[in-house]
N, C-alpha and C positions, 0 to 999 in steps of 0.2 A: 874418668870423666867422660860422659857420653857426649858425642859430637853430632851436629846436625847432619853431616854426611852419612852417618850410620843409620839415620832414620829414612833416608831415601831408598826406594826399592831398587833392586838390581835392574839394569837396562833390559827392556823387553826385546829389543831388536838391536843387539850389540853390533856396532860397525867398527872396522879397523880404521884407526886414525890415518889420514892421508896428507893433511895440510894443517899447519899452525900459522896463523897470522899473529905474530908476537908484537903487534904494534900497540901504541898507546891509543886511548880514545881520542876522537877528534883529529884523526890523521887519515881521513878518507875511508874508514872502515865500514861506514854505513852503506855507501855506494858499492864498495867491494863485496859486502855481504850479498847484495842483490845480484851482482855479477857472478859470484861463485854459485849461487843457486841456479842461474841460467846455464852455467857450465856443467851442472849435474851434481854438484857437491851438496852436502847437508850441513851447512855451517851453524855454529853455535856462537851467538853474539849477545851483547847486552839486550838487544831487542827480544831475543828468544828467552832470556831470563825473565823479562817483564811480561811477555804475552803468552809464553808457553809453559815455562817452569813455574812462574808466578811465586807465591809466598814460599813454598818449600825451597826453591832454588835461590831465592833472594836471601833466605836465612843461611843457606850453605855458602853462598858467595860472601856474605858479610863475615861469616866465621872464618873462611879461608883468608880473607884480608887481615883480620885481626890476628890470626895465628901467625901470619908472616911478618907483621909489623910490630907486634907487641909480645915480646917473649915472656912478659910477666902475666900474660892472660892465662897461662896454664894449658892452652889448647895446642895439641900436637900439630905441627906444620904439615901441610898437605903434600903427599907423595903422588907418584904417577898412578898407583892403584886407586887412590881416592879420586883422582881426576877421571879415571876410566869409569868409575861408578857414577860420577856426576854427569859426564857428557858422553857416556857409552853409546847413546842412540845417535850420535853425530860423527861425521868423519872429518870435520874441519872445526878447529877452535880459533876464536878471534877475540882479541883484546884482553881476555882473562889473565894471561900470564903477566901482563904489565902491572897487575894489581897484586898477584899472589906470589910472584917471584919465579925464578927459573928452576928451583928445586923440584917442583911438581912436573917439569918437562923432561927430567933426566931420562926416563925410559923412552920417550919419543926421540930425544936427541941421539940415543944409541941405536934407534931403529933406522936402517938405511933407506926404508921406503917412505919415510915422512919428510916432506919438504916444508920450508919455512919462508915466510914473507914478512918483511919489516917495512912499513911505510913511515916516512918521516917528513917533517916540514920545518920551517923556520921556528926556532924555539920561542922567539918573541910572539909570533902569531899563534903558536900553540898555547902559550900561557893565556893570551887574551881569549882564545876560543874556550878553554876550560873554564875560565871565570864567567864567560857569557852563557855557558850551558849548565854544566854540573854545578858550578858555583851559584848560579841563580836558583837552581832547584833547592840547594841547601839553604839559601837565604829564605826562600818561600816557606820552607818547612817550619821556620820559627816565627812566621807572621800569620795574621788572620787572613783567610779562614783555615788554612791547612794546619796550623798549630792546634786547632780544635778538632777538625775533622779526622786527623790521624789517630786520635784517641778512640774514635768510634769505628773507623774502617781499618781493620788490622792489616790488610794488604797494602793500603796506602801508607800506613805506618812503617811497614817493612821496607817499602820502596824508598821512602824518605830517609830512613836510617841507613839503608845501603848507599844512597847517594852521598850522605854525609861521610861515611867510612871511605868511600871511593876517593872523595876529595882529600881526606886526611892522608890516604895512602900516597897520593901524588905530592902533597904539600907538607909532609912530615908532621902531621897533626895540627897544622894551622887551619883556621877557618877563613872563608872568603872575606876579603876586606881587611884581614890582619896585616900589620905593617910588614911582616916578613913572609907573607904567603906567596907573593909573586916571585921573590928571590928563591924560595924553596922549590916552587914549581919548575922554574928555569933550571936550577942546578940538578934536580932529580931527573928531569927529562933528558938533559944532555948525558948524564951518567948512565941512564938506562939504555939509551940508544948505543952508547959506546960499549956497554956490557954485552948487549945482544949481538953486536957485530963481532965481538971477540969470543963469544961462547958458542954460538950456533955454527954448525959445520958449513964452511964456505961453499962447498960443492953442491949443497942443497939449500942455499940461501939466496933470496932475491931481495935487494934493497931498492926501494923506489922513493925518490924525492918528489913530493907533490908539485913543487914548483916546476919540475921538468915534465910533469904529466903522468897521469895514472889512467890506464885504459887497457883495452884488449891487447894492444901491441906490446905492452910490457908483461902482462901476466900469462897470456896464452902460450907463447913460446916456452916460457919457463915450466909450465904445467904440461907441455907436450900435447896441447889441444888446439884444434883449428879455431880461427877467429870467427865468431858468430856474425851473421848479417845484421842483427839488431844492434842499435846504438848501446854503448856502455852506459849503465844507469848512473845518474848523479843524484845522490841522496844525502850528502854530508853537509849541505849548507845549513848554517845555524837556524834559519827560519823553519826549515823542514824538521830539524831536531826538536825545536821548541814546540811545533805542532804535535809531534808524536808524544812528547812528554806531557804537554798540556792535555791532550786527549786522555792519556793514561791517568793523570791526576784529577780529571774531572770527577767531582763527587758522585758516587754511585748511590742509587736509591737504597736506603736501609730502613725505610719506613713505608708501610702500606697506608696511603691516605685515602680515606673513603668519605664521600659526600653525596647525598642524594639530591641536593638542591643546587641548581645552576647559579642562583643569585649568591648563595653563600660561597660557592667555589670561586666566583669572580672576585669576591672580596678577599678571600684567603690567598688567591693567586697574586694579588698585588704586593703582598708583604712577605716575601721569602725571608727566612731567618737563618743565620749561620751559613748562608750561601747554598742551602739545600733546595734544590729545584722541586717545584710541584709539577711533576710530569703528567701530561694529559694521557689518559688511557680510556679504553672503551667503558670502563667502570664509571669514570667521571663524566662521560659524555652520554650517558644513557637517557637523559631527558627526564629522569625521575625526580620526584619531590615528595618528602615525607609529610609536608604540610603541618609540622609541629605535632604530629600524631604518632605516639609510640607504636601503635598497632601497625601502621603502615611500614615503619622501619623494621619491625620484628616479623610480621606475618606476610605482607604482600610485596611491596617493592624491595625491601631488604632481602626477603626470601628468594627473590629472583636473582639477586646479585651476589648472594653470600658464597656460592660455589666459586665464582670468579675471584672474589675477595680471598677465599681460602687458598686458591691456587697461587695468588700473589704471596701470601704468607708462607706457603710451603716452599716456594722458590727461594725466598730470603732465608728461611730456616735451613734449607739444604746448603746454603753458602756459609753457614756459621761453623766455626771449628768446634765449638762446644756450646750448644744451645742450653742456656740455663732457664730461660723463661721469656715472658712477653711483658712489655710495658705498653699500656693503652692510654691514650689521652683522649678524653671525650667529655662532652657536657651532658648532663642528665635531663635537662629541661626540654630538649628538642626531640624530633622524631628520628633523626639519624644517629646522633650521639647516644641518645637514650635507647631507642628501639633497636636499630641495627647494631649499636655497640653492645647491647645485651645479647643479641643473637650471636655476634662474633665471639663474645666471651664464652657463651655456652658451647659453641662449636669447638673453640680452642680447648676447653676443658675436656670435651669428649675425645678429641683427636690427640691431645698431648696431656694425658692425665697426670703424668709425673713431672710436669714442668710448672714453674711458678708463674702465676698470673698476677701482675700488679697493675693498678689503674690510677691515673691522675684524673679524678672525677670532679667536674665543676658543677656546683649547685647554683641554681638561679637565685636572684635577689628575693628579699622577703616580700616585695610587692612585684610579682612577675608581670612581664609585659604580655604574656599569653596566658589566658585564664586556665588552660588545661595542664599547665606545667606541673602542678602537684600530682596529677595522675602519672605523668611521664616519669617523675622522680621516684615515686613510690614503686611503680612497676619495675624500674631499673634497679632500685635497691634490692628488690627480691632476688635478682640474679647476682648482684654483687655480694650479698650475704652468703649465698650458696656456692658460688663458683670462683670468686676472687680470693686470693691469698693475702693481698695487702691493698688497701684503698687509701690513697692520699687525697683527703677532702679539701677542696678549694672552693670558698664561698664568694660568689660575685659581690654580695652585699659587703663583706669584709674588705674586699679589694677597693670598692668605691669609697668606703668610709676611710680607709687608709690614705688613698690618694687625695681626697678632699680635706681630710682632717690633718693627719700627720705631715703630709707633703704639701698641703696648701694649694692643690690644683682645683680650680673652680669647676672646670668641666673636663674631667679626665677622658682622654681618648681610649680606643681599644688598645693602642700601642702602649699607653701608660699602664693599663691594667695587665696587659700581657707581660710587660717587663717585670712586674712583681712575681708573676707565676714562673717565668723563665728563671729568675734568680733563685726561687725556691726549688724548682726542679733540678737546676744545675747543682745546687748544694747537696741535695739528696743523692743524686747519681754520682757525685764525686767519689763515693765509696767504691764504685765499680770501675771508675776511670783512672784513679790514681792509686799507687801502692800505699797501704796504710795498715793500721793495727786491727781494725774491726770491720765486719760486714763487707767483705770483699766481693760478695755476689748477692743476688736477690734472695737466695735461700737462707743465707746466714743473717741477712737483714730481717727477714720475717721470723726466724727463730729467736732473734734478739727482742723483737718488738711485739710479738703476738703470744701472750700467755695462755689465751683461750681461743680456739679456732674461729668462733663467730665474732670475737671482739678484735677485728683487724682493721679498724677505721682510724686513721691518723690525721692530725692537724699539723700544719707546717708554719714555721715562723722564720723570718730572716732579719738580719741586722748587719750592717746599716742598710736602710731602705733606699738610699741613693748614694751615688759616688761623691756628691758634694759633702756628705757627712763622714766619709771614710777617713779623712785626714786626722780627725780627732778620735778615731776608734782605738779602743784598748780592750783587753780581755775582760776586765770588770764591767766596762760600759756595755760591751756587746752581750755579755751574759745577762746583765740586768734588762736590756732591751728585748732580748729573745723571749723572756718570760712575761713581757708586758702585753696587754691585749691589743695594742695598736701595731704590733709586729706579727700578729697571727693571721693567717690567711683563711680564717673561718670566724663566724660570729659566735664565739664562745668566750667564756671567762674562766681561765684556769685557776683563778684565785678562790673560787667557790667549788672546786672539783677535787677529785682524787686521781692520782696518776697510776696507771698500770705499768707503763714503761716509758722511758724517755731517752732520747739520743741527741747530743749536741755535736755538730760537725763544724770544726773550725778550719779555715783555709788562710794561707799566708804564713808569714814568719811569726809563729807563736810558740810559747813554751808550754809543754804539757804539764809541767809542775805548776805553772800559774793557773792553767785551766782547772786542774784538779783541786787546787786551793779554793778557787771561786765556787766550784760545784760542791765541795765539802761545806762551805759557808752557806750555800743555798739549801743543802740538805738539812743542816742544823736549824735554819730558820723556818723551814716548811715541812719538817718531819711528819706532822699529823696529816699532811695532804697526800701521803703515799700509802698504797696498799701494804698491809703488814706482811703478807706472805710472799711478796715479790722482793727478793734481795737485790741490793745495789741497782735500784731502778733508774738512776740517772747515769747513763754511760756517755763517754766522750771519745772522740777521735779527732785527729788533725792531719791535714794534708798540706804539703809545703811546696806548691808550684812556685817557680821563680817569678818575680815581677808581678805578684798578685797582692792587692791590698787586703788587709786583714778583714775577714768577714765571718759570719756564723750562720748556721742553719739549725733550726730546732725541729725535731720530729718527735711528736708526743702522742701516746695512746692514753687518752684521758676520758674520764666519765663525763666531762663537759660536752662532748660531742653529742650527747643525748639532747641537748637544748636545740640544736639545729635539726635533728631528726624529729623532735616533738613538734616543732613549728611546721614542718612539712606535713606531718601526720594530721595536725589540726586543719590545715588547709585542705588536705585530701578528704577528711571526714565531712567538712562543710560542703564540699562538692558532691561527694558520693551519697550523702544522706538524702539529697534531693534528686539523685540520678542525673545531675546536670551534665550536659555535653557528653553523654556516654555513647550516643549512637555511632559517631565515627569510629569508636573502638570496637563495639560489637559488630559493626558492619565489616570490619577488617580482621576478624578472627579472634578477638579477645572475648573470653567468656566472663560473665559476671562473677563467677567463682574465682577467676584470676585476680580480680580486684580484692575480693575478700581475703584470699590467701596472701597477697602482697601486703595488705594493711595489717593482717595478723602477724606476719613475719616481722614487719617494721616495729610494731608495738612490742613484740617479744624481745627484739633487740634493745629497744629503749628500756624495757624493764630489767634486762640483764645489766645494763650499765648502771641503772639506779640501785640495784642490789649492791654493787661494789662501791657506790658513792655513800650509801647509808652505813656500811660497815663491812668487815671481813666475812668471808664465807667459811 
């Protein structure tokens, strides 16, 4: 069985171990860490795991704890050679032995040149301190927003998992707040201190009680070093610990957010979602505006900023452990989402030709508030047809109809409309964020859903539409609602279309047998509505996160999407036939042949969908 420690590279600058601080966490070790650095040591502490070793060392630390405390894990317990590989670049080890046991220190105990320090404090105070620090981090891991963010940020997930395992190691597997957690912490702490005093060689051991003071006067004579003139550093107060951990757990940007319009940025900046911050950058402060013109976003203002935008994307891509692809959320009716979004997609395709590009593309209402939106949508579609691998179509008109009709909201706000989109997007991406049976990454999803490369435009459906209706949800009811027009995020009607592929995603405590039975019933009722040459075109999968109400998401590649495209094409033709409002586009770099090509490409796509609706090929 391969271990995480075997994946670490050998130390580049191996040092001989000089000192081991075999203390438990929260016993003055943070200040001692700073003090030992001032004395010329290179100490390895939990802080170094977090900020220097990062994810690889967190995984090693987690593995070492599990190996020591769970013999059924099948992981070999760590020995001194493992520890030397792990911390070979350091000459002082701190805190780690209190989690992984003394077995890994045997080689150092036998080495007469290695000294040991054990700091201790009142067991009662230690228990409270552990609960107030590590215990609080463990609790936060199971609450919003960290319970969501840790699924997107792998390093944050590794840290929170490590914190949980560290607490378990001290509390015999109990969680913070459990009835027996404090008693287990107390007993294990007392037993550990007693064991260390009896195991470590007394002629090379310094035991310091915090209540009696910890400073230069205690440690320098023991280490045969002169007392420095600087004050001994104090860094172990709970508030300092909390600040360090809070800074570390602060959500890091994992999305490049681009906007050319200051007014739109101000609106977006007010409503942060999932505690992800909209960080100001020179890109957002450029004073540009696309003026609802696709050409400005693609050829002029967007072209000036695209290199900086790509730098942001490259930095994020370099941080990924295994980059599978890109998900882009944009609207097609504006100059930024449509124009610069198209430019970004084109550049991503050129620079990352073997990565999947998926877009959540928002189409404007049937009666657009800006007359040139049909131009913007058609020009954007030209790039989506050629460069996108999967496009999830969201129709503003359908969102408004659902909110005013099904949900009875007289004047739905942007927040009401966004909530529907977020629910649909969350359901689709559950495939990537939770372990399941199907579509565990973008490429598998596109393989499942795209029978022909150009026909990669999907519509989304969700059920239930609000939390108020979730109490009465059942698999039959959710299945029925998913395929009804009022649950679809696009102005299409699947009842008069044919399906090329279909995926239902259920979340919550559901039975796969019950889901399969409902889908078999649906296939039998609607068998003429499916393409003959696509076998098993209704697929299903389920994810079972705890404490999650039952819900479903529908992802369907259907010929009905042509209706939405046809409406856009009609609006485009009505404008372009008169050459109406074309000057802002030609002045900013769009040739009239670009309009002709985009219209032709859109009509070809519509015709391809019609061929499959009329009969098999």
